[in-house]
C-alpha distance (Angstrom), angle and dihedral (degrees) to the residues before:
residue distance angle dihedral
X1 . . .
X2 3.80 . .
X3 3.81 92.3 .
X4 3.80 91.4 46.6
X5 3.78 92.5 47.9
X6 3.79 93.4 47.9
X7 3.82 94.2 44.7
X8 3.79 95.5 78.4
X9 3.78 92.9 47.4
X10 3.80 92.0 48.3
X11 3.78 92.3 49.3
X12 3.78 94.0 49.5
X13 3.81 91.8 45.2
X14 3.79 92.0 50.9
X15 3.81 92.0 49.8
X16 3.80 90.4 48.7
X17 3.80 89.5 50.8
X18 3.80 89.6 50.9
X19 3.81 90.6 54.0
X20 3.80 91.6 49.6
X21 3.82 94.4 48.5
X22 3.78 99.8 47.3
X23 3.77 134.8 66.3
X24 3.82 121.4 -120.2
X25 3.81 89.6 -113.7
X26 3.82 92.5 56.8
X27 3.80 100.7 34.8
X28 3.80 94.3 107.6
X29 3.79 91.4 51.1
X30 3.81 92.3 48.4
X31 3.79 94.6 48.7
X32 3.81 90.8 45.9
X33 3.79 90.0 55.3
X34 3.81 89.2 46.0
X35 3.82 90.7 54.2
X36 3.80 92.5 45.1
X37 3.79 92.3 52.0
X38 3.80 90.1 51.7
X39 3.79 91.3 52.3
X40 3.81 92.3 46.8
X41 3.79 91.3 50.4
X42 3.80 91.0 50.2
X43 3.81 88.0 56.8
X44 3.80 100.9 38.3
X45 3.80 99.1 47.6
X46 3.83 96.0 61.2
X47 3.81 89.1 42.9
X48 3.82 91.4 53.8
X49 3.80 90.7 49.1
X50 3.81 91.8 49.0
X51 3.80 92.9 48.6
X52 3.80 93.1 48.0
X53 3.80 91.3 47.4
X54 3.80 90.5 50.0
X55 3.81 93.1 48.1
X56 3.79 96.3 45.4
X57 3.79 98.2 34.3
X58 3.81 88.9 -140.1
X59 3.79 125.1 102.2
X60 3.79 92.2 -153.5
X61 3.80 90.6 59.0
X62 3.81 89.7 41.0
X63 3.79 92.5 70.9
X64 3.81 92.3 56.1
X65 3.82 95.5 95.8
């Protein structure tokens, strides 16, 4: 519940930070990179867990990444 409750606040804070750290001319580029990094993380995290589980042979160690 704590992760779910904090997720919305983290997402809105990160988007606000993106607005503050980009210029109006490059906002589309910055938000595109932001979206791409989210999609890459959604793919790479399960891959890292699977690789670590395969290497160690233990699911408990597999979640370490």
